[in-house]
N, C-alpha and C positions, 0 to 999 in steps of 0.2 A: 890587686884590686879586682881582678877577674874572679877570684875565689869568692869575694863578697857578692859579686853579681850573680853567682850561681845560688846564693842564698835568698834571692828575691822571693821565691815561693814561700819559704819558711818565714821570712820577714813579714810578708803580707798576711800570712796565717796568724802570726803572733800579734800583729797590729789589729786584725779583726777581732781576735779573742780578747785581747786586753781592753780594747775600746768597748766591746760587747759586755764585758764584765762590769765596767764602770757604769754603762747605761742601764744594765739590769739592776745594779745596786741603787740607782736613782729612780728608775721607772717602777719597779715592783712596789715600793711603799705607796706611790701615788694611786695605784690601782687596787692593792690588796690589803694593806695593813694600816696605813695612816691617811686614808682618803679624806676623812673629815678635817684633819689638820690642814691638808693641802687645799681643800675646798674653801677654807677660811683664809688661807695665806695668799692665794692667787689674786683675789680682789685687792688686797693691800699692796700688791705689786703692780696694779693697774690692769689686770686681766679679768675677764669674766670667770666666775668660779668653775664653770665646766671646762675651762682650759686645763685644769688639773688632770682631767681625764684625757684630754688630747695629748698633753705632754707625756702622761704615763703610757699611753698607747704607742706613741712614736718612740719613746725611749725603750720600753720593754720589748715590744715586738720588733722594733728596728734592731735591737741588740740580738734577738734570736736569729734574725736574718743574717746579721754579721757573723754570728757563730757558725751558721751553716754555709755561709758564702753564697747565699741565694738572694737574687735581686740586690746585690751589694751596692751597685752604683746608685740606685734609687734610695735605698736605706741610708747610705752615706750622705746623700744630698738632703734628705729630710732631716737627719740628725744635725748636719752642719747648719741648715736653715734654722732649726729650733734653737741651737746655741747662739747663732747670730742675733736672733730676736731677743733671747735672754740677755745678751750683752747690751744690746741697744736699749731695751726697755727697763732693765733692772740694774745692771752693773756699771753703767757709764755715768752715774750720778755725780761722781767727783771728777769727771773729765777723762779724756783719753790718755793723759799722762799718768793717771793713777792705775797703773797696770796691775798692781796687787789686788785691785777690786774685781778684775775680770780675767786673770791669767788662766784659771782652770777652765772656764767655758771656752776661752779662746783656744787653748790647747786641744780641747775636745772637738771644736769646730774645724780646726785645721786638719786634725787627724781624720775626721769623718770626710772632709772634702777631699783629702788625698785618696781615700778609698773610692770616693765617687769618681775621681779623675782617672785612677789607675785600674780599678776593678779588683776583684777578689783574689786573683792569682790562680796558680795551678791546682792548689788543694782546696777546691770549692765546688759547690753544686752548680754555680754559674757555668763553670767549665764543663762539667759532666752533662747537665741537663740542657743548657742553653748554647753550648759550644763556644762560649766566649774565650777568646785568646788573649794573651798578655799583650 
C-alpha cells in the first residue's frame, strides 16, 4: 500500500488532466462552436441565456487551470459548484433516487471537489509558483 501512496502526485496529475479534458469538451462548444444552440437551451433549463457564457467560461478556463495545476483549489471549487447547480436545477427532476439522471455531473462534482480539497499535487504550477505543499 505504501507503493500506491508514492503514486499520489501521478494520481493527482491524471485526475486533473482527465477532469480537465472532460470540462474542455463541454466548455469549448458553449463559447466557440455551438454558442447559439446553448443560448437557446439554457432558458429551457430555467437559466438566463447568458449563463451559457458563464458555464462555458467556468468549464473551459477552469479546465485549462486544472491542466496547468494553477489555482487548482479555486478552479475545482468553481467547477464543483457549477455541477452541483446543474444537478439541483436540471437533473433532479425525477428525484434523488433517479441516480441515472445525474450520475455524470455528480462524478464531475465529486472529482472537482476532491481537487479543491487536496490541491494539485507535486506536478503543478501551484507548487512551483505558489509554493503549495501536499
